[in-house]
C-alpha positions as CSV (number, residue, x, y, z in Angstrom):
1,M,-1.2,-10.9,-22.0
2,S,-3.4,-9.2,-19.4
3,D,-2.3,-6.6,-17.3
4,V,-0.6,-7.1,-14.0
5,N,-3.4,-5.8,-11.5
6,V,-2.0,-3.8,-8.5
7,L,-4.2,-2.7,-5.2
8,A,-2.7,0.3,-3.8
9,L,-3.6,0.5,-0.1
10,V,-3.2,4.2,1.3
11,G,-2.5,4.3,4.8
12,S,-3.6,7.9,5.2
13,L,-7.7,8.3,5.1
14,R,-7.8,11.9,4.3
15,A,-9.2,12.3,0.8
16,A,-6.7,15.2,-0.1
17,S,-3.8,13.1,1.6
18,V,-0.4,13.5,-0.2
19,N,-0.4,9.6,-0.1
20,R,-3.6,9.1,-1.6
21,Q,-2.4,11.8,-4.4
22,I,0.6,9.4,-5.1
23,A,-1.5,6.3,-5.3
24,E,-4.0,8.1,-7.8
25,V,-0.8,9.4,-9.9
26,A,0.6,6.1,-9.9
27,G,-2.6,4.6,-11.3
28,A,-3.1,7.3,-13.8
29,N,0.8,6.8,-15.3
30,A,0.9,3.2,-14.8
31,P,3.3,1.9,-17.1
32,D,1.8,-0.3,-20.3
33,G,0.7,-3.6,-19.0
34,I,0.2,-2.4,-15.3
35,S,-3.1,-1.3,-14.0
36,V,-3.6,0.4,-10.6
37,A,-6.7,0.4,-8.3
38,V,-6.9,2.4,-5.1
39,Y,-8.6,0.8,-2.3
40,D,-11.0,3.1,-1.0
41,S,-12.3,1.8,2.0
42,L,-9.4,1.0,4.8
43,G,-11.2,3.4,7.2
44,D,-14.5,1.0,7.2
45,V,-12.9,-2.1,8.5
46,P,-13.0,-2.5,12.1
47,F,-10.0,-3.1,14.4
48,Y,-8.9,-6.6,14.1
49,N,-10.6,-9.0,16.9
50,E,-10.4,-12.5,16.5
51,D,-13.8,-12.8,18.3
52,I,-15.4,-11.3,15.2
53,D,-13.0,-12.8,12.9
54,R,-14.9,-16.0,11.9
55,A,-17.0,-17.5,8.9
56,D,-19.2,-14.2,9.3
57,A,-16.5,-11.9,9.8
58,P,-17.5,-7.8,9.1
59,V,-18.1,-7.2,5.5
60,A,-15.4,-4.5,5.4
61,A,-13.0,-7.2,6.5
62,R,-14.2,-9.6,3.7
63,D,-14.1,-6.9,1.5
64,L,-10.5,-5.9,2.0
65,R,-9.2,-9.6,1.9
66,A,-11.0,-10.2,-1.4
67,A,-9.5,-6.8,-3.0
68,V,-6.1,-8.0,-1.8
69,A,-6.6,-12.0,-2.8
70,A,-7.8,-10.7,-6.5
71,A,-4.5,-8.4,-7.1
72,D,-1.6,-9.7,-8.6
73,A,0.5,-7.4,-6.4
74,V,0.2,-4.5,-3.6
75,L,1.6,-1.1,-3.5
76,V,1.2,0.3,0.0
77,V,1.3,4.1,0.0
78,T,1.8,5.4,3.5
79,P,3.0,8.2,5.6
80,E,4.4,8.1,8.7
81,Y,2.7,8.7,12.1
82,N,4.9,9.4,15.5
83,G,7.6,7.8,13.7
84,S,5.7,4.4,12.8
85,I,2.8,3.2,10.6
86,P,-0.7,4.5,10.7
87,A,-3.2,2.4,12.7
88,A,-5.4,2.2,9.8
89,M,-2.5,0.3,8.0
90,K,-1.5,-1.7,10.9
91,N,-5.2,-2.7,11.2
92,A,-5.3,-3.8,7.4
93,I,-2.0,-5.8,8.1
94,D,-3.8,-7.7,10.9
95,W,-6.8,-8.5,8.9
96,L,-4.8,-9.4,5.8
97,S,-2.5,-11.9,7.8
98,R,-5.4,-14.1,9.0
99,P,-6.0,-17.1,8.7
100,Y,-2.3,-17.6,9.8
101,G,-0.3,-18.9,7.0
102,E,-3.2,-18.7,4.4
103,G,-3.9,-14.9,4.7
104,A,-5.1,-12.9,1.7
105,V,-1.6,-11.2,1.4
106,S,0.2,-14.4,1.7
107,A,3.1,-14.9,-1.0
108,K,1.6,-11.6,-2.6
109,P,4.5,-9.2,-4.0
110,L,4.4,-6.1,-2.2
111,A,6.0,-3.0,-2.4
112,V,5.9,0.1,0.3
113,I,6.5,3.7,-0.8
114,G,5.1,7.0,0.4
115,A,5.4,10.6,1.7
116,S,5.8,12.4,5.1
117,G,6.3,15.7,6.8
118,G,9.9,14.8,8.2
119,Q,12.9,15.3,6.2
120,Y,13.6,11.5,5.2
121,G,9.8,11.0,4.0
122,G,8.5,8.5,6.2
123,V,11.4,5.9,6.4
124,W,10.5,4.6,9.6
125,A,7.0,4.0,8.9
126,H,8.1,2.4,5.6
127,D,10.6,-0.1,7.3
128,E,8.3,-1.1,10.0
129,T,5.4,-1.7,7.6
130,R,7.5,-3.9,5.1
131,K,8.6,-5.6,8.4
132,S,4.9,-6.2,9.5
133,F,3.7,-7.2,6.0
134,G,6.5,-9.7,5.8
135,G,5.4,-11.3,9.4
136,A,1.7,-11.4,7.5
137,G,3.5,-13.6,4.8
138,A,3.6,-11.1,2.2
139,R,6.6,-11.3,-0.4
140,V,8.1,-7.9,0.3
141,I,10.0,-6.6,-2.2
142,D,12.9,-4.9,-0.1
143,T,14.7,-3.5,-2.8
144,I,11.6,-1.2,-3.7
145,S,11.5,2.1,-2.2
146,L,10.3,5.7,-2.3
147,S,10.1,7.9,0.7
148,I,9.2,11.4,-0.2
149,P,9.6,14.5,1.9
150,I,6.4,16.3,1.6
151,S,8.5,19.7,1.6
152,S,10.4,18.3,-1.5
153,L,6.9,18.9,-3.6
154,G,6.9,22.7,-3.0
155,G,3.4,22.7,-2.5
156,K,2.6,21.2,-5.6
157,H,0.5,18.2,-6.5
158,P,3.0,15.1,-6.9
159,R,1.5,14.6,-10.5
160,E,3.4,18.0,-11.2
161,S,6.7,16.4,-10.2
162,T,8.3,14.8,-13.0
163,D,10.6,12.9,-10.7
164,V,7.6,11.6,-8.7
165,V,5.9,10.4,-11.4
166,D,9.1,8.7,-13.1
167,S,9.9,7.2,-9.6
168,L,6.3,5.5,-9.4
169,G,6.8,4.3,-13.1
170,E,10.0,2.6,-11.8
171,V,8.4,1.3,-8.7
172,L,5.4,-0.2,-10.8
173,K,7.5,-2.0,-13.2
174,R,9.7,-3.4,-10.5
175,L,6.8,-4.8,-8.6
176,A,5.3,-6.1,-12.2
177,A,8.3,-7.9,-12.5
178,D,7.9,-9.9,-9.3
179,V,4.5,-11.2,-10.1
180,G,4.8,-14.6,-11.5
């Protein structure tokens, strides 16, 4: 049996963001039978505009759609910006939801996790992201959650936290179990 291919979409565009680090740790420590690829080009996708979403949609948008369509499942790793979803993630949701009812994310198993500076680790953004991806047609796994307050890492890389590494393994197992 081949691996379950999970595509990680990261809501922060910063190269050294904790959420990118979490996505990379998920990939480096994925359980047997699961592979994780981090999508690196969300920042290249223009803001959604139906006028440019035609047969010749921008290459960056087509590439995002193709990457999601090719994945077995999607792991969204996002911070919370001002109590909500980062613009890059919301923009990705808008592109992935089209054409309506047939978007690349339609019926795709999807989980939302991440870290943020607040004491609750981005819970509001994670809830809003689940809601938006659900509206876009994804099969959101609401029972999977992992919201990490950045302060709980004590200034260390997420790979140095056995709790984070173990939790990511469980998240990926549960997400992979929903592929089928």
